[in-house]
Every structure is written in C-alpha cells, then in structure tokens.
C-alpha positions in Angstrom: 82.1 -92.2 29.9 79.1 -93.8 30.6 76.6 -93.8 27.6 74.2 -92.0 30.0 76.6 -89.6 30.2 77.6 -89.4 26.5 73.8 -88.7 25.9 73.5 -85.9 28.4 76.4 -85.1 26.6 75.4 -84.9 23.2 71.9 -83.2 24.1 73.7 -80.2 26.2 75.9 -79.6 23.1 73.2 -79.5 20.6 70.8 -77.4 22.9 73.9 -74.8 23.2 74.5 -74.8 19.0 71.1 -73.8 18.8 71.3 -71.3 20.9 74.1 -69.4 20.0 73.8 -65.7 19.9 70.2 -65.5 21.4 68.7 -66.9 18.4 66.1 -69.8 19.1 66.2 -72.8 16.5 63.1 -74.9 17.7 62.5 -78.4 15.7 60.0 -76.3 13.6 63.5 -74.5 12.5 62.1 -71.0 13.9 65.4 -68.9 13.6 65.0 -65.3 14.9 66.5 -62.9 17.3 64.6 -62.1 20.2 64.8 -58.4 19.8 63.5 -59.2 16.4 60.8 -61.5 17.9 59.4 -58.6 19.6 59.7 -56.0 17.5 57.2 -58.2 15.1 54.6 -57.8 17.7 54.9 -54.5 18.6 54.7 -53.6 15.1 51.0 -55.4 15.3 50.3 -53.7 18.5 51.6 -50.0 17.8 51.4 -50.0 13.6 50.9 -46.0 13.8 53.9 -45.0 15.4 56.1 -48.1 12.9 54.4 -46.3 10.0 55.8 -42.5 11.1 59.8 -44.7 11.7 59.3 -46.2 8.1 58.6 -43.7 5.9 61.0 -40.6 7.1 64.2 -38.4 6.4 67.5 -40.7 7.3 66.1 -43.9 7.1 68.2 -45.4 4.3 65.4 -47.4 3.0 63.1 -44.1 2.3 65.9 -42.0 1.2 67.3 -44.7 -1.2 63.4 -45.6 -2.3 63.6 -44.8 -6.2 67.0 -46.6 -6.1 65.7 -49.5 -4.9 62.8 -49.1 -7.6 65.2 -48.6 -10.1 67.1 -52.1 -9.5 63.9 -54.0 -9.2 63.6 -52.9 -13.6 59.6 -52.8 -13.0 57.7 -52.9 -16.5 54.2 -52.3 -17.4 52.4 -55.4 -16.7 54.9 -56.9 -14.4 53.2 -59.1 -11.0 55.2 -58.4 -8.0 55.6 -59.3 -4.7 56.8 -57.1 -1.1 56.8 -59.8 1.8 57.6 -57.9 4.5 55.9 -54.5 3.3 55.3 -53.2 6.5 53.8 -49.5 5.9 53.4 -50.4 2.4 55.6 -47.6 0.9 57.6 -49.3 -1.0 54.6 -51.5 -2.8 52.6 -48.1 -3.4 55.8 -47.1 -5.5 55.9 -50.4 -7.5 52.2 -49.9 -8.1 53.2 -47.2 -10.3 55.5 -48.7 -12.3 54.0 -51.8 -13.4 50.3 -50.1 -14.0 48.2 -50.5 -16.1 47.9 -54.1 -16.3 50.2 -55.1 -13.7 49.5 -55.9 -9.6 51.6 -55.6 -6.5 51.0 -57.9 -3.9 52.0 -56.1 -0.4 52.4 -58.9 2.4 52.3 -58.6 5.9 51.6 -61.0 9.5 50.7 -58.1 11.2 47.0 -57.5 10.4 47.6 -53.1 11.8 49.9 -53.3 9.1 47.4 -54.8 6.0 44.6 -52.4 7.5 46.7 -49.5 7.4 47.9 -50.7 3.4 44.5 -51.5 2.8 43.2 -47.5 3.4 46.5 -46.4 1.7 45.6 -48.5 -1.2 42.1 -47.1 -2.1 43.0 -45.4 -4.8 45.7 -47.7 -5.8 43.6 -50.6 -7.5 46.9 -52.1 -9.0 48.1 -52.6 -5.4 46.8 -56.0 -3.2 47.1 -56.3 0.5 48.1 -59.7 1.6 47.7 -61.2 5.2 50.0 -64.2 5.4 51.6 -66.0 8.1 54.6 -66.7 10.0 55.3 -70.0 7.5 53.7 -68.5 4.1 53.0 -65.0 2.4 49.6 -66.6 1.1 50.5 -66.0 -2.8 49.3 -67.9 -5.3 51.8 -70.8 -7.5 53.5 -69.4 -10.3 51.8 -65.7 -9.6 54.8 -63.5 -9.2 57.7 -62.5 -11.9 59.4 -60.3 -8.8 59.6 -60.9 -4.6 61.1 -58.0 -3.0 62.3 -59.1 0.4 63.3 -55.5 2.4 64.5 -55.2 5.4 62.4 -57.9 6.3 64.2 -61.4 6.4 65.4 -61.2 9.7 62.4 -61.1 10.8 61.1 -64.1 9.6 60.2 -66.4 12.3 60.2 -69.7 10.2 62.6 -68.7 6.8 63.1 -72.0 5.5 58.8 -72.3 5.0 58.7 -69.0 3.9 61.4 -69.7 1.1 59.9 -72.5 0.0 56.6 -71.3 -0.6 58.3 -67.9 -2.0 59.5 -70.1 -4.7 56.4 -71.8 -5.5 54.9 -68.0 -6.1 57.9 -67.2 -8.5 57.5 -68.1 -11.9 60.2 -69.8 -14.3 62.0 -66.5 -15.0 61.6 -64.4 -11.8 63.4 -62.6 -9.5 63.7 -62.3 -5.9 65.5 -59.3 -4.9 66.6 -59.1 -1.0 67.8 -56.1 1.3 68.8 -56.6 4.6 71.5 -55.2 7.0 75.1 -55.9 7.2 76.0 -57.6 10.3 79.4 -57.5 11.3 80.8 -58.2 14.6 83.1 -55.3 16.1 81.8 -53.2 13.0 77.8 -53.0 12.4 75.6 -50.7 15.1 74.4 -52.2 17.7 71.2 -52.5 17.1 71.7 -54.3 13.8 73.8 -57.0 15.7 70.8 -56.6 18.3 67.9 -57.5 15.9 69.7 -59.4 12.8 70.6 -63.2 13.4 73.2 -63.9 10.9 75.7 -62.1 8.5 75.1 -62.0 4.1 76.9 -65.2 4.1 74.9 -67.1 6.1 71.3 -65.6 4.4 72.9 -66.4 1.2 73.0 -70.1 1.5 70.2 -69.7 2.8 68.6 -68.7 -0.4 70.9 -70.5 -2.3 70.0 -73.7 -0.3 66.3 -73.2 -1.0 66.7 -73.1 -4.4 68.1 -69.8 -5.8 71.1 -69.0 -7.5 73.1 -65.6 -6.6 72.8 -63.4 -10.2 74.0 -60.4 -8.3 75.3 -58.7 -5.4 75.7 -54.8 -4.4 76.9 -52.8 -1.3 77.5 -49.5 -2.8 73.6 -48.2 -2.3 73.5 -48.0 1.5 76.1 -47.7 4.6 74.1 -50.3 6.5 72.5 -52.2 4.1 73.1 -54.8 0.8 71.6 -55.9 -1.9 71.5 -59.3 -3.3 69.6 -60.7 -6.4 68.6 -64.0 -6.9 66.6 -66.2 -9.5 65.3 -70.1 -9.8 68.8 -72.5 -10.1 67.9 -74.6 -12.8 68.9 -78.3 -13.2 70.8 -78.8 -16.7 69.1 -81.2 -18.6 71.2 -84.5 -19.1 72.2 -85.6 -22.5 70.4 -87.9 -24.5 72.0 -91.1 -24.4 73.6 -92.2 -27.5 71.8 -93.9 -29.9 72.6 -97.8 -30.1 73.8 -99.4 -33.5 71.0 -99.6 -36.0 68.4 -97.0 -34.0 
C-alpha cells in the first residue's frame, strides 16, 4: 500500500474508533453521548420540568435517597460536595447531616439549576451552590472530605479534566462516591443504552487512571444503578536505603 494510502487508513481507523457507539471524542478528550449532551442543554433551558422529574416517587435515586445518605457515612463537621447536583435534592439532605459545622457544596453546570438551589437553600445556611464548568467543579483545593457523583458522571463532557480537579479538591483521607447506571448491552433499558456512554468497568478504569482506588462496590441498592466508593490511591513510601558500614 502506498504511504499516503496507509496514512489515510490509519486516520480513518482512528476516527472510527473515536466514534464507536455514537460517542464523540475530540482532541480535548470530550466524551459524552449525543443524548446526554442534549439533556445537558435541556437541564439549563427547562429547569422547572426537570426539577419535578428528579424529585418524584418511582425514580430510584429519590426512592433510595436516605439509603444513599447512609452510604455516605456523613457526620457533623464534614465538608462535602455533590457534583451534578441537579435540583439539589441530595445536597439538601446532606447538609442536614453535616450541620452545624459542616458545609455542603451543590455543584452543577446548569445556571438554572444553580438558581433553583440558591432559592431552596435560603433556609439552609450550610448549603452553598456552586456554578461549575464542563472542565472543573470550581472547588478549592483540599476543601472537601467527601464527593458524591450521583447519576451524573455520564453527563460529564470532559471526565478526565473533572476527575483531575475533583482529586485536587478531595482531602487526603477523603472519599468519592459514584452512583451510575448499569449499562449492559442486551440487558439494560433502551434509555440507558442511549444515554450512558460506557459500563461500570470502563468508568472504574477511568477513576483508577485518575489516581483513585476502588474500596467498595455495591449493586444491591438499585435495580438499574451501582454504587462505587473510591479513595485516593496512595503510593507506598519507599524503604530507606540501608546505612553504609561505619555510619
């Protein structure tokens, strides 16, 4: 094959791989399904209807909200962040458990959602709404003991950037809690297959590649979701070299 032909083949193969399953990956590592990206825009444009859909009986996260809180092991004085907070449902409940001295940051990239959270948090002084960006949750370094990402990670347009910034914000002994959809071809519901770009194994690898260590896995809480708990992966200290004779 001529050199130009091989070059075109390689370029074509790379483009094909990057778009497998309808997921686009640009040079800036943008990774999201078209459906999830469409919903991201809808969350901002039509916040009121989504608030009702987030907080109703029959939605797994709503029905299991107190079990989710129990899994966080929150205590008074803990600082925590809920990233992809949506209507602020979980963040409001988290704030109740860390009072009086703890603070909860409800982070979202939707200005409409943040406006709603600010309105509902007027009587919750330890709940702070934070407008993040697709690349960063806009949290201060070393500022939180726990980060939760609940039904939101598959909406991250730049997951590598976000995980890098989350790792900076999470204190050395902090915990990261992920809840997302079980995506299994031929098994999962159609809306999951369309909206979620990858399954549990891929997401676990992404967190581990970002410097986190998996310490707990649960798939018994929900029909359609799993729960993963991570912490910082600490590099073991190298033993000191043996002292030379006479020292």
